[in-house]
C-alpha positions as CSV (number, residue, x, y, z in Angstrom):
1,M,17.5,-12.6,-23.2
2,N,15.0,-9.9,-23.8
3,T,14.7,-6.7,-21.7
4,A,11.3,-5.6,-20.5
5,H,10.7,-2.1,-19.1
6,T,8.0,-1.8,-16.5
7,M,7.5,1.2,-14.2
8,G,11.0,2.5,-14.8
9,A,12.8,-0.7,-14.1
10,A,14.6,-2.8,-16.7
11,V,14.2,-6.5,-16.0
12,A,16.0,-9.3,-18.0
13,I,13.4,-11.9,-18.8
14,P,14.3,-15.4,-20.2
15,E,12.7,-16.4,-23.4
16,T,10.7,-19.2,-21.7
17,V,9.0,-16.6,-19.5
18,I,8.0,-14.4,-22.5
19,D,6.6,-17.5,-24.3
20,W,3.4,-17.9,-22.2
21,S,2.4,-21.0,-24.2
22,S,5.3,-23.1,-22.8
23,T,4.2,-26.0,-20.6
24,A,6.7,-25.6,-17.8
25,R,6.2,-22.3,-15.9
26,D,8.5,-21.6,-13.1
27,T,6.5,-19.7,-10.4
28,A,9.2,-17.2,-9.6
29,A,10.0,-16.6,-13.3
30,H,6.3,-16.2,-14.0
31,R,6.0,-13.6,-11.3
32,V,9.0,-11.6,-12.5
33,G,7.9,-11.9,-16.1
34,A,4.4,-10.8,-15.2
35,Y,5.5,-7.6,-13.4
36,A,8.6,-6.2,-11.8
37,T,9.0,-2.7,-10.5
38,D,11.0,-0.6,-8.1
39,R,8.0,1.6,-7.0
40,M,5.3,0.7,-4.6
41,H,1.8,0.7,-6.2
42,P,-0.4,3.7,-5.2
43,G,-3.1,1.3,-4.1
44,V,-0.9,0.0,-1.3
45,F,-0.6,3.6,0.1
46,V,-4.4,4.1,-0.3
47,A,-5.0,0.9,1.8
48,A,-2.6,2.1,4.5
49,I,-4.2,5.6,4.6
50,G,-7.7,3.9,4.7
51,S,-6.6,1.7,7.6
52,Y,-5.5,4.7,9.6
53,G,-8.7,6.5,8.6
54,A,-10.8,3.6,9.8
55,M,-8.9,3.7,13.1
56,L,-9.6,7.4,13.4
57,I,-13.3,6.9,12.6
58,G,-13.4,4.1,15.2
59,L,-11.9,6.3,17.8
60,W,-14.5,9.0,17.1
61,L,-17.4,6.6,17.3
62,L,-16.1,5.0,20.5
63,F,-14.7,8.0,22.4
64,G,-16.1,11.1,20.8
65,T,-18.9,11.7,23.4
66,D,-16.9,13.6,26.0
67,L,-15.9,17.2,25.3
68,S,-12.3,16.9,26.4
69,T,-11.8,13.7,24.4
70,A,-13.4,15.3,21.4
71,L,-10.9,18.1,21.6
72,S,-8.1,15.5,21.6
73,L,-9.7,13.7,18.7
74,I,-10.0,17.0,16.7
75,I,-6.2,17.5,17.2
76,C,-5.6,13.9,16.1
77,T,-7.8,14.4,13.0
78,T,-5.9,17.6,12.1
79,Y,-2.6,15.7,12.4
80,F,-4.0,12.9,10.3
81,A,-5.0,15.4,7.6
82,M,-1.6,17.0,7.6
83,Y,0.4,13.8,7.9
84,F,-1.3,12.2,4.9
85,G,-2.6,15.3,3.1
86,V,0.8,16.8,2.3
87,P,2.3,13.6,0.7
88,V,-1.0,13.0,-1.3
89,A,-0.9,16.6,-2.6
90,M,2.8,16.3,-3.5
91,Y,2.1,13.0,-5.3
92,R,-0.8,14.5,-7.3
93,L,1.3,17.6,-8.2
94,A,4.2,15.4,-9.3
95,R,1.9,13.3,-11.5
96,K,0.7,16.4,-13.2
97,T,4.2,17.6,-14.0
98,L,5.8,14.2,-14.8
99,L,3.8,13.2,-17.9
100,H,6.5,10.8,-19.0
101,E,5.9,8.4,-16.1
102,P,3.9,5.3,-17.2
103,P,0.7,4.4,-15.3
104,A,1.0,2.1,-12.4
105,G,-1.3,-0.6,-13.7
106,S,-3.6,-2.7,-11.6
107,L,-3.0,-3.6,-8.0
108,G,-3.6,-7.2,-8.8
109,R,-0.8,-7.1,-11.3
110,F,1.5,-5.5,-8.7
111,L,0.6,-8.2,-6.2
112,R,1.4,-11.0,-8.7
113,G,4.8,-9.4,-9.5
114,D,8.0,-8.4,-7.6
115,L,9.1,-5.2,-5.9
116,D,12.8,-4.5,-6.2
117,T,14.2,-3.3,-2.8
118,V,17.7,-2.5,-1.6
119,T,18.1,-5.9,-0.1
120,G,16.6,-7.8,-3.1
121,P,13.2,-8.4,-4.7
122,V,10.2,-9.2,-2.6
123,S,6.8,-10.4,-3.9
124,G,4.0,-7.9,-4.2
125,W,2.0,-9.7,-1.4
126,S,5.0,-9.5,0.9
127,A,5.4,-5.7,0.2
128,L,1.6,-5.2,0.9
129,S,1.8,-7.1,4.1
130,Q,4.9,-5.3,5.4
131,V,3.2,-1.9,4.8
132,L,-0.2,-2.9,6.2
133,V,0.6,-5.0,9.2
134,V,1.1,-2.1,11.7
135,P,-1.9,0.1,10.7
136,V,-4.3,-2.9,10.4
137,S,-3.1,-4.3,13.8
138,L,-3.4,-0.9,15.5
139,T,-6.9,-0.4,14.0
140,F,-8.2,-3.8,15.2
141,G,-6.5,-3.4,18.6
142,L,-7.9,0.1,19.3
143,I,-11.4,-0.9,18.2
144,A,-11.2,-4.0,20.4
145,M,-10.0,-1.9,23.3
146,G,-12.8,0.6,22.7
147,I,-15.5,-2.1,22.6
148,I,-14.2,-3.7,25.8
149,L,-14.2,-0.3,27.5
150,K,-17.8,0.3,26.4
151,V,-19.0,-3.1,27.5
152,V,-17.3,-2.8,30.9
153,A,-18.6,0.8,31.5
């Protein structure tokens, strides 16, 4: 057994996984050998923030015509900026001070690999879907409700 270090996690990889020229590739072993980490890829967070941002833009486009609604949307936009701005600023500050942290690699590599969680490993696609299901559903739902309200009015 060899030990590979990726993103701060040590993963034991069988010799057959490291030898990519072997004819029999186990799908799960291939995924673990490709990439295993205990940290979420930053691209997943960017996608979640982008989904919430798209929802906010959709709300502005659909409901930003009335003055009282615009005031409420200004407050929502301020909360959005604070809610996501502070963690992004802290992440950027931590990246500047923690120079020993290896780069995250590509999002595609993360999606092909595994994410170690408290309850066991999950695939990268599963982690992405668990993070994005709520914001994407809310975005589509609110935009659909706004279109329906505009059509009915």
